[in-house]
N, C-alpha and C positions, 0 to 999 in steps of 0.2 A: 710487598705489593709491587705489581709492575709499573715501571715508570711511564710506559707509554698509555697506561690506562688512566693516568690522572692528569697529564700536563700536555697543553700545546701552548707555546708562548706566542704572544702577539706579534712577535717578530718573525713568525713562521707562517708558511703557506702550506695548508694540507695537501700532500701529494698521494698518500695511500695510508690505508688503515687495515691493521691485522688484529685478530682477537687476541687478547692477552689473558693468560690463566690468572685466577685469583689468588692461588697460593702455590709455593714451590715445596714440595714435600720432601723431607730428608729421611732417608733410611738408615738406621743406626749401623755402624761398621760391623756389628756382630751378626747382622742379618743379610749383609751383602755378599754375593758369591764373586770373588775376584777370579776373573778367568783370563787366559791369554786371548788375543784377538781371534785366534783361530777357532777357539770354542765359545766365545762370548754369545751371549743370547741377545744382545743389543747391537743395533746397527748404527744408530746415530743418538746425539744428545741435543736437545733443544734448549737454549737459555733464555729466559726472560731478561730483558734489559734493565728496566727500572727496578730497583731494590735487589737485584741479583749481581748483574755485571757492574752496574753504576750504584752509587749510594741511594738509600730509600728517600723519595721525596717527603715523606712523613717527617723523617728525622731534620731534613733541611727545614721544612716548614716550622717545626717546633722550635727550632733555634732562630728562625727569622722572626717568628711571633714574639719570642722573648726579647729579642734586640729592640724590636719597633713598638713594644707594649702593646700588643694585639692579643685579644683574649685567646687563650690556648685552645687548639682544635678548630679555629675558625676556617682555615684554608681546608683542612680534611673534610669538614662538614660541607663545604661549598662544592667539593668535588664529588660527593657521594649523594647529596641530597637534591631532590627535585625531580626524580624519575627520569624518563627517556628525554624530557624535554628541558632538562637543565643545560645552562649555557655550554658546559664542558661538552656534553654529548651531542649538542647541535653544531659546535664547532667541528668535532671530530667528523661529522657526517658532511662537512662543508657547506651547512646551511647559514653560517655567520662568516663574515670576513674577520680578519685579525682585528681591525678596529672595533667592530661591533662585539666581538668575543671580549676584548679587554673592557669595554664599557659595561657589558651586562655581568661579566664575573666580577668586576670591581663593585658594581651595585649589589650583587648577590652577598659577597662577603661583608660590605657595609651593613646590610640589613641583619646579618648574623651577629656582627660585632656592635650594632648600634652606634657606629661613627665611621667616618671614611676610611677605608683601607687602601693604602698605596700598592696595588697588586703589581704595577709596573716593576717596583722594587723587587718584589719577591720573584716574579718570573725571570728577572735580570740574573738574580742570585741563583736561581735554580739551573740556568743554562750557561752559567759561567764556566769557563775552561777548568777552573779549580775544582768545582763540585762535579762536573761531568767526566772527571778522569775515572778510567776503569779501575775497579778494585784489584789490587796485586793478587790476592788469594785466588780470585777467579780466573786471573791471567794464567796462574800456574796450573790451575785445574784444567784449562782449555788445552795447554800444551801436553799434558799427562794423556788426556783423552785421545788426542790426535796422534800421539806417539804410539797408541795401541791399535791404529787403524780405523778407528770410528770416525764418522762424519759429525760435524757440529754446525749448528744453526742459531740464529737469533731471532727471537719473536719481539717485534716491536712496532710502534708507528714511526713511519719515516716522513720527516717534515724537511721542507726547503726554507732556507733563511732568505731574507730580502736580497741578499747579495747573490742568490741563485744557488749557493752551495747546500749540500744535504746535511741535516743535523744527524749524524750518526757517529758519536765520539768513540768508535771502537777501531780496533786494528782489523781490518776487513780479511787480512790474510788468514786470520784465526778461524774462519768460517768458509764452508763449501758453497759455492754458488753454482746454480743450475744453469749451464750453458746451452745443452741440447734438450729440450722438453720430451722429445720423442724418446730418447734414450732413457731419460729419468723415469718416464712413464712406464717403460717396459721393466725397468729395474724394480720399480714400486710394485708392478703386478707380480714379479718374482717373489718378492718378499711377502706380499699379502696372499699369494696363491689363489687369486681370483680376478678375472678381467675387470678393466676400468674404462670399457667402451661399450658402446651398443646399449646405453641405458634408455629404458622405456619407462615413463611415469607409472607408479603404483606397482612396480614389478621388483623382484629381487632374484638372487640366485636361487636355484631349486634347493629346497630343503633336502637334508640327506635321506630322509624317510620317503621323499616324494619325487626322487630322481626318475627320468624317463630314459630309456636307452636311445641314444641319438642315431645310431647307425640303422636299427630297425625303423625308427620313426622316419628317418630320411628316405629309405626304400619304399615306405608306404606313401609318403608325400609325392615322390616322383611318379608312382602310378595313380594316385588318387586325384592329385591337383595338376601335376605337370608343370611345364614352364621351364624357362632357363634358369638354371641355378648358378648364381656367381657369389663367391664368398662362402664362408662357413655357415652351417646351419647354427642359428641362434635360438636358444631356448632359455626363456626367464619365466619365473613363477609370479603370479599376481599375489601381492601381500594380502589382499582381502579375498573373501570366498572361504569361509571357515568349514564348509561342508564338502562341496565338490572341488577337488584341486583344479585350478585354471591357470593355463600358461600362455604366454606370448610366443609366437613362432615367427622367426624371419626366414623364410626360405626363398633364397634368390631375391627377387624383386616383389614377393608376395609378403604381406603382413597378415598373419592368421592368428586365431585364438583356438586353443585345444582346451575342451573340458572333459574330465573323466571322473570315474568313480574313485574314491580312496581305496587304498589297499587294505587288505585284512578280511575278517569275517564281518559281514553287515547284516543289518536287519532286512528281512525279505523284501519290503516295498521302498526302502530307502535308496537315495543316491541314483534315481532311475534317469541316467542320461539319455536313454533312449526316448523316453516321454518329453524331454526337453527338445530334442531334436524334432520330434513330431510337432509339438505345438508351435515351435519357432517357424517351422515351414508353413504351417496352416494359416497362422495368423498374419504373417508377412503378406500373404496373398489377400487378407482381408483388410489391408492397408495400416496395420499396427507398425510403428517404427521399431524394428527389431534388426539385429545384424543377420546378414544373408548367411544361411547354413549351407555348408559344401559337401559334407560327407559324414556318414555315421558307420563307425567300426564296432561291431559287437564281439569281434574275436579278442579274447582276453590274453591270448598268448603273444600279442605283438608288444604291448607296453605294460602288460599285467592286469588291465581292466578295460572294459568298454569305454569308448570315448567318441566325440564328434568334433568336427571342425566347422569354423565359421570364420567370416571375415573380420579383421580388426578394424573398429571404428574409431576414428579420432574426434576429439571433441572435448568438452569440459566435463569432469566428474566433480560434484560439489561433495566434498567429504564432511564439511562443516554445515550443519543446517542453518546456522546464523547468518550464512553467507557474507562473511567479512568482506569488506572492500567494495560492496555494492551499496547503491542508494536504495532508500526504502521502496520506492516505486519499482526498482529492478527487482528487489526481493519478492514483492507481492506478484510480479510478473511471472517469476520463475515458479512460485508456488501455484498460480493460476495454471501455468502450462502443465505442471505435473498433475493437477487435479483433472484437467481436461483429458489428459492421455489416459489417465485411469478410467474416466467415463467411457472413453473410446473402446478400451479393452472390455469393459463390462456390456458394451453395446454389439459385440460381435455376434452375428447370426451363427449359432451352432450348426445348423443343417447346412447352410452354404459353406462353411469352413470346414465341414467334414468332422467336427469334433463333438457330435451328438453322444458318442460312446466313450469320450475321454474321461468321464467320471460318472459316477452315480447321480441321479436327479433327486433332490429333496433331502431333508434331514442332514445337511451338510455340517452344521455346526455340532450336531449330536455325534456324528461319525468322527468329526475331527476331535472331539473331547475324548472319545474312546480310543482313538489312535495315538494321540500324544500321551494319554495316561498310560497306555501300554508301552510306549517308547520310553517314557519316563521310568516306569517301573523296570524295564529291561536294562536301563543305564544307571540306575539308582546307586549311589555310593554312600549315602547318608540320609538321614531323615530331615526333611525340610518341612517344618509345621505347616506353612502357609500352603505348600502343594497338597498336603493331606486334606486342609480344609476345602481346597479348590476342587479337588478330585470328587468331593461329595457335593459341593455347592453347585458347580456348573451343570451337571444334569438335571437339577431342579428347577433351573431358571432359563431354559432354553427358550429363544425367541420363536414366535409363530410366524407363519406366512413368509418362508424364506424363499426368495427368488433364486433361480438357478442361472448362473453365467459362467463365462471363463474367469477364474480367479488366479491372480498372480502368486499370491501366498507369501511374497517377500518383497512387497511393493514399498520402496523407499527412496529417498533422494538420491543416495549414493549408488543405486542400482539404474540410475538414468544417465545418459550422456547427452549433454545439451550442446546446442550450436555455441561457438565460441563468442559470437557477437550478438546474438539475439536469443530471447527466451522461447527457444524451440526445442522439443525433446527429438534427438536424432535417433536414439535406440533405448529400449528397456531390456535390461539384462537379468541374468541369473533367475530362469524360470523352473528350477528344480522343483519348487513346491506347488506349481500351478496344477489346477485340476478344475472340475466343474464345481461350483459351490456358491455361498451366499456372499454377494459382492460387498456388503456392508463390513465383512471381515476384513477385506483389503483396505478399505477406508480407515478402520480403527487401527490396523497395523501401520498405516501410513502415518497416523497422528502419534504414535508412541514416543517419537522424539520429543514431543511438547513436554512429556513428564519424566525425561531422563535428565540428569545432571550434565552440564557442558564438559566436564572432566570424566565422564563415564568411559571406562576402558573399551567396550565393545562398540559403541555407537555414541557419537557425541549427541547431546540433547540440547534443549532450549529451557529447562525448568528454571534456570536462574538467570534467564533473558527477559528484558522487556519486549515481547514480540510486537507489541502494538507500536512502540517507539521504532523498532527496525523495520516495520512495514510488513511483517509476517502475519498472515492470518492466525488467530487462536485456533485450538482444536475445535472449539464449537463452531467457529466461523467456517473453517475448513469443511466440516460436515454439512453446514448449511450451503456453502459453495457447490459441494457435490450433489446435494438434493436438487438445487436449482438447475444445474447443468444436465441432470438426469431426468427432471420434471416429476420428481417424487415428493410426497409429504415428509416433513421433519421426522427424524429418527429418534423416538422416545428412549428406547433402551440401549443407547449408544454406550453407556457404562458397562452393560454386561459385554458388549463386543470389545471394549477395551480390557476388561478383566480376561476374556478368552485370549486376546492377542498376547498379553503379557504371560499368561499361563503357558502358551504354545511355545513362545520363546524360551520361558524358564526351561521347558522340557527339552527344546533343542540345545540350549546351552549346556544342560546336564549331560547330553549325549556327547556333545563337542569335549567337554571336561573328561568324561570317561574315556573317549578315544585318545585324549592327550596323554593319559596315563601309559597308554601302550604304544605312543608314537603314531597313531593313525590319523589324527586331526591335521587339517592342511594348513590352518592359519598359524602364523608365528605367535600369535597372541592367544591361541586356543586355551592353554592351559590356565592362564590368568583370567581370560574371559569366561571360561566355562564355570568358574567358581562363582560368577555372578548370578547363577540360577536362583539362589535365594534371594537376591535383591529384586530380581524380576517377579518371583513368585510374591513378595511382599507387596509390590505395586499391584499385581493382580488383584490381590485381596482387598486393598484399599478400594478398588473399582468396584469389587463385589459387594463391599459394604455400602457404597454409595447407591449402588443398584438396589439393594436391599431397602434402604431408607425411601428411595423413590417410589418403589412398589408399596411401601408401607404407607406413605402419604396419599397414595391414590386409591388404596384399599378402602372399601366402604366402612364406614364407622361401625365399630362392633355393635351388635345387638344388645340391648341392656340384659343384665344378668336374668336369666330365664326364671329362676326360683329364688326366693329370698331365703335368708337363713332362719332357722328356727331352733329353739331350745329343746323343742319337743320331738319325739320319734315321727319320723315321716320319710319317705324315699326321696332321694335327690336333694337333700337338705342344702348342700352346698355345690353350686355350679362350677363347672370348669371354666377358667379363664380362656379367652380366646382372642387375645390381641395378637395377630399373627401377621407375618409377611408373606406367607405361602397361601397359594389358593387352594380350595378344598381338594381339587384334583391332583395336587401334588403328591408325589410318592411319600410313604409314611417314613421318611427317615431324613436326617439333616446332618450337617457337618458336626464333627465331634469337637472342633477347636475354634468355633466362632461364637459370637454372641447370639445365644438362643433366647429370643424374646418371649416365647410363650411354650407351653406344653406341647403345641401342635409342631413346633420345630424340633422336638426331641428325635434322636435316632429310633428306627423301628422298634427295636428290642425294649428301649427304655420308654418309649411312648407306650407301648402295650403294657408295661409293668405300671406306668402311671395310670392308665385307664383302670387297671385292677385295683391299685391302691385307692382311686376315687370311689369305685364300687363299693369297696370295703368300708370306706369312711361313711358313705351313705346309708349303707345297709347295717352297720354294725356300731360305728363309733358315735355318731351324732345321736342316734337313738339312746345311747347309754350315758350320755353327759349328765343328764339331770341326777340319775341314780348315783353317779360317782361324785357329784358336787355335794349332794345330800350326806354321803357317807363321810366326806371329809370334815363335817361339822357335827358328826355324831359322837357317841361315846366310844365307838369301836374305831375311830378314825386312824388309830396307830397300828392297826391290823389291816394289811392289804385286802381289798374288797375280791371276792372270788371271781366276779366277772372279769377283772383285769387279767387274771391267770387264763381264764377261759378264752378271752379274746386273743391273747398272745399266741396260745397254741393254735388258735385258728389262722392268725396271720402267718405263723410259721409255716403251717402246712400249705398256705396258698403262695408261698415263696416271697412274702412281704416282709422280710427279715433283715436286720443289720445292713439297711440301705444306705447308712451313712459312711461306711468304710470306702474311701476313695480307691480308685483303680490303680493309682500310683503307689499307694501303700500295700495294695493287696493285687499285684498285677496278674496273678494265677486265679483270681477271683475263688479263693479257697474259703473266704469267710464272709464276704459281703456280696453285693449284687453287681459289682463291676461298674459303678457309675462314676462319672467325673464329677469333681466339685460342682461345676455349673449345671450338670444334669441334676445332681442331687438337690440343688437350690430350689427346683421346681417341686420336687417331692417335699422337701422340708417346709416349704412354704405351705404346701396343702396340709401337711401334719400340723402345722402351726396354726390351722384354723380351729384346732381343738386342744385344750390343755392335756387331755388324757392321751391324745394320739401317740406322741412320741415314745412313751413307755410300751404302748401295745406292739409298736413294731420294732422294739429293742434299739431305739434311736434317741434315748433320752440322756440329757446330761445329768451328773458327770461321768455317767458309764462309757459314753462315746468317747470322750477324751481320754479316759484311762485305757480303754480298749486300744486306741491308736497308739499310746504310749508303749503298751505291751507288744503290739505288732512291730512298732519300729525299733523299740530298745530292749526288749525283755530277752532273756535267755531262753532256750528251749524248755528247760525246767520251769521257769516262771510262767511261760505260756501255757504249759501243761497244767500247772496247778491253778492259774488264775484266769488266763485269757479264755480258755475253751469254756469253762462254766459261765463266764460273762457273755460270751458269744451265744451260748445256748439259752441265755436268759434264766439260768437256774439261781444265780446270785447277783446281788448288786454291790455297788462301791461308792466310796467317796474319795474326795481329794482335799488334803489338809494343808493349806498354806497361810491363810489368813490369820493375823494375831491381833488381840485387843490392844496390846501395849504399844505397837508401832504402826506407822502408815505402810500398810502391807501393799499398797499400790506400786510401791518400789521393792521388788522381790529381794533386793539385796539387804534390806531392813530386818529380814527374817531372823528372830533371835533363838528359836528353839534349837537345842544342842543335839548332836549325834556324835557321841564318844565311842572310839573303838576299845574293845575289852575282851581278849581271850576268845576270839572267833565270834564274837557277837558285836552289835552295835547297841548302845544304851541311849535311849530317846527321852528328852526331857522338854516340854514345852506347853503353852496354853494356845489353843486354836479356837476360832469361832467362825460362824457362817459357814459350816461344813455341810453342804448340801448332800441329802441322802443318807447321813449318818444315822438318823433315828429309825430308818427302815430296818425291820427284823430280818430282812433278806441281806442286808449289807453285811459283807463278810470280809471286804478288803478296803484298806485306807492306803492311799498313796500319800507318803508323809514326806514334807520338805523341810529341812533343817540345816544347821551349819556343821560341817565336819572339820573345817579348818578356818577359824576367825582371822588367821594371820595372812592367808593366802591372797592372792589377787581378788579384787572386789567381786568378780563374777565366777570366780573359782572356789568360793568358800562353801557353797551349798551343794547338797546331795539329796537324792530321792531314794527313799525305800518303800518296799511293799510290806505293810504291816497287817497281819490278820487281826480283824476287829475283836477277836476273843482273847487276845494277848493281855496278860495281867498288867494293871498299870494304866489302863485306859478307862477314863470316866467320862460319860456324857452328862455334864451337869444340868443342862436344860435345853428345851427346843426354843428358837428364836423365831419371832413372828415378824411378817411384813405388812404393816398396816393392820395388824391383827390377825392376818391370814397365816396360819401354821404350816400350810402346804403338806398336810398329812397325807400318807404315812411316811414319806421320805424326810420331810422336815429339813430344818437348818440347825445343826447342833452346835453347843459349845462344848468342847472336850479338853480334859486335862490329860497330859501324857506325863506319868510319872515313873522314871526308871524302867521303861518299857524296853525289854530285850529282845532283839530281833536278829536272827543269824546273818551273818556277813553276806551270804549268798543271795539275801533279799534285796541288796542294793542294786539300782538300775545304772548301768553303764560303768560306773565306778565312782569314787569319791571325787567331788568337785564338779560333777557334770550336771548338777540339778538345774542350775539356771538355764543351761542349754536345752534341757529337756522341756523345762516350763515354757520357753519361747516357742519351741516345736509344737508343744501341745496347744498353745493359745491360738495360733492361726486358725486351724480347723475350727475350734471351740467358738471362737468369736463369730465366725461366719455362720455357724449353725444358728447361733442365738438370733443373729440378724435375719436369717432366712425365715426362722419362725415368727419373728416380729412382723414381718411382711404378711405372713398368714394371720396373725392377730388382727392385724389392721384391716385386711380384706374382710375378715369376718365381722369386725366391728362396723365398718362402713355398710355391709349388707344388712346387719341388724338394724342400723339407724335407718336405711331406706325403707326397709319394711315398716319400721315403726312410724315414720313420718307420712307415709301414704295411708296409713290406717287410723291416724288419730287427728281429730279435729278440734282447733282452739280459735276463739274469737270469730267463729263463723266460717272458717275455711280450713282445709287440711294443712297439717304443719309443712307438707311438701311445698306449699305455695307461699310460705313465709320468706321474706327475703334474706334473713340470716340463716336459716336452714339451707336454702339454696347455696348461699356463699360457703357455708361449712362443708357441704357436699362436695362443692367444686375444689375447694382446698384440700381436702382429704384425698379425692382422687389424684390431683396433681402431685401431691407430697408422696403418696404410694408409689406412683410410677416412677418419680425421680429416684427414691430410695431403692426400688427394684433394679433399676438400671445400674445403679452404682454397686450394689450387691452382686449382680450377674458379672460386671466387670471385674470385680475382685475375685470372683470364682473362676473366671476364665484366665486371669493371669495366674492364678495359683495352679491351674492346669498346665498352661503353656509356659510360664517362666519360672514357677516355683513359689513356695510360700515367703521366701525372703524377698524376691523381686515384688511381690505384691504386697509388702509392709505398709506402703502408703494408703492404698486402697482398702486394706483390712482396717487400718487405723480410722480412715473416713468413714466407712460403714458402721463401725462400732460408735463412732461419735454422731452419726446421723440417724441410723435406724431407731434406737430407743426413744429420742426425742420427737421423731416423726410418729412412731407408735402411740406416744403419750398423747400427742395433739389430736390424732385421729380418734384414739379411744376416748379421750375427754369430751370431744364433740359428739360422739354417739352417747355417752352418759348424759350430756346435757339435754339431748334430744328425747332421751327415755324419761327424763325427770328422776324421781326417787327410785323408780324401779331399775334404773341403770347401776345403783349402788348395792342392789340386793343380790342373794345368792342364786336367784332364778334366772340370771344370765351370766354369761362368763366376762362380762365387761369390767366388773370390778377386779377381777383377778387378772384380766388382760392389762388393765392400768397398773396394778401393783407390780406385775412382772416388768413391764416396760420401765417402770420408775427404779426397780431394783437393778435392772440391767444397765442403767446409767452409772452403777457402781461396780457391778459384777464384772470380773475380768478386766479390770482397770477402769477408774473413773473417766468421765468425759474429758477432765482437764489434762490428764495423761496423754489421750489420744490427740487433743488438740494441739498439744506441745510437740508430740511426734510428728504430726501432720506439718506443723509450721517449720520444724526443723528440716525435715526432708524437702519442703517446698523451697527453703532457702538455699538448698544444696543443688537445686535443678539448674 
């Protein structure tokens, strides 16, 4: 470590401080290219003094601590602890005298050691002539380097002793000393190959792809600007400005700014410097502080693209919105001045300024959304999920009553030049995106920094700052300040404008990133910054969500369900839920990848399909329920009722078939309806209002899970034999995993064996609760057993496709749930005794069973929970109908306090569970089943318990009738209770949730 970094003795007075590197890196000899000085790549070697030329102070400190019985590491800790205000750093900056430093440093060491430390003694040792002697090995190295013609320098802190002498215990002849700074500067410019004079704040040399031909430019300036030219033409590029390249020009005694279009093929309406020139000229005459424009050149042959010139304005540009170094009152004054100048821009009289045709009047935000959507699509390099959602959400939530004014389009703090001594805006810069439009979009854009982190690459933000303490208005206060200055009412839908602003910036950054890939973007940080488009899109979606909740809260309470449920045939037996955030006039489509709270929010095609499903339920399913329930307790119950097959054919003919298969599994929509998991959630809930409905639409378990397994993991031969008949509804299937001898909630406990033998697998095992196994249409069993008990715990299991007519399969009995046999599918107990299955019937391969089971359970669990929401809605509707039609103790049941309490609890619990189910479905769609593991576990834990409570309350309201077969309540209750065990008991899911929570 560098000596000068750690020590200033009390005997010295600080004269000068230089930066000291933290480490000296050594390159192994095998990697060093030794060259003669004539061809050496290096020109000089800089040596750190402490720890390199002189012995390390750490070693000296350790020896001193040992001699003086000081706790090891005390001195080192004192040197490095305490941040910028530690005694050592304050002494280096000259803030402490020698005596003050000695006192404070001694106190710091004493606090570390817990007793008095004689720092005078240590510092004396450290600066003694014996210790501060140059290391011989480094002296020899210096001589070798200088012999090869290289220059040498030393990096150190230089201190003066009380005697007046300098503490630099080195042979100064070993180092080069700069005698003539001018000569040294020229030599350094030669080595660096760029000038070191003429610096202008916020500028750099022109980037290679953005260079301007100087000779051509100089000739143009002589004609367009004129004036006496003394000295060379200086051209530097501003480091900011990611869209239109901007340059500083020094032409004689004139200081100018040039803005041009970027090179390359550009989008038709982008980078219109001609419009910038026009608006700057017009609004300057209206009293808006802007730079004075001088000339416009539309001839691309001069410097490659059109450009315009304006005067260079001096002043202060605040790059950091937290305004470091200012007092709270000064910060507030700066933000107030910015707010006022924005109001002034929005108050420009369009007719007087000659800007009535500067843009279209009305529908600004709508046009902007369309424009930036097109620009985003034109520069899209990869899918950004949040952008996809916003592209659909924004057009549905456009604000009404938009005012038309001049809008800047890129109004933010670092596009303003302030007076250096007072809070006054001298110039508003960068008008490339200006047009006629909705002024609130400017205000929202101006507030974006409030939601960006302070270390954001593109634009520093205030998100992690206490703006109130800093004296900076919050975003809400800034909006209110604007409304006060403009004399307008508060802006209710400002969350929409924030979403729109972040969406627009995301589209811009995507364009910048795309151009950076071809070298067209002008900013040095374009490539890094353009990749932040996804970050901006996510912020936009956050505001879209907030706006959705605001609208939802203000939306009038949903009208009570128009019709009560009935177990008897009648039209419209089950009403359509209508808890929506969209107004009735909204277009009939919604985003594909955001939370869809009601069927009204479904995309157009899905919404049409939902309406068709509801009509089918009203007309065909509800009227058939009692017939099918009666059949389930009849002598013929193990034979499917003909009405089921009739309704299946009808549903298939109407396109209401295989709705469950998610689009991610079936992207070409070859087998299903192309619904996402979240879209299907609403369909599944509707089908869940009737126990018979899922089978009628070929969406019932366990067939749905087995079909997904075959789609995902099956070979073409397996799909041809089993998947296609299942998709057609010609056959049914079962899934055999649970075993009576072991706790099957842990799939690794499975004991059934699968042994390979001469091209076959031999299966042996005892399974039970195999749903669907008793159905005469069940022709396929997906069997899980162990192929290698000695393998890794989760690699022991395999899955095979077993025809149900294979010899050795015996269904010993049907199992009942609270006495309900669930005929004709049933839940069977099955023996597999030496069942021989061809090897080609294995799924994926040996040891892949657990993997398949986990993939199968995700969608299966969420389908169960979706249906339970439907069960619960139906149970609540039946309960409401019952309590409004029955009188007890002189008044309707609906007026009894306990009944009212039960209804309120049921509604709240259903809504809570539904939101959690929809969130899980959304995550499955956007992040995948694995990423949604926590939410899937939570819904499986929550939904069955919720359904049990809601159904139990309904049964209680019905009295004994609720237990009968005249209503679906008893079966709803039995299913809900069974699902606290099926696909994993509650305890397993609670454990999974807790473990995942602890990892968060």
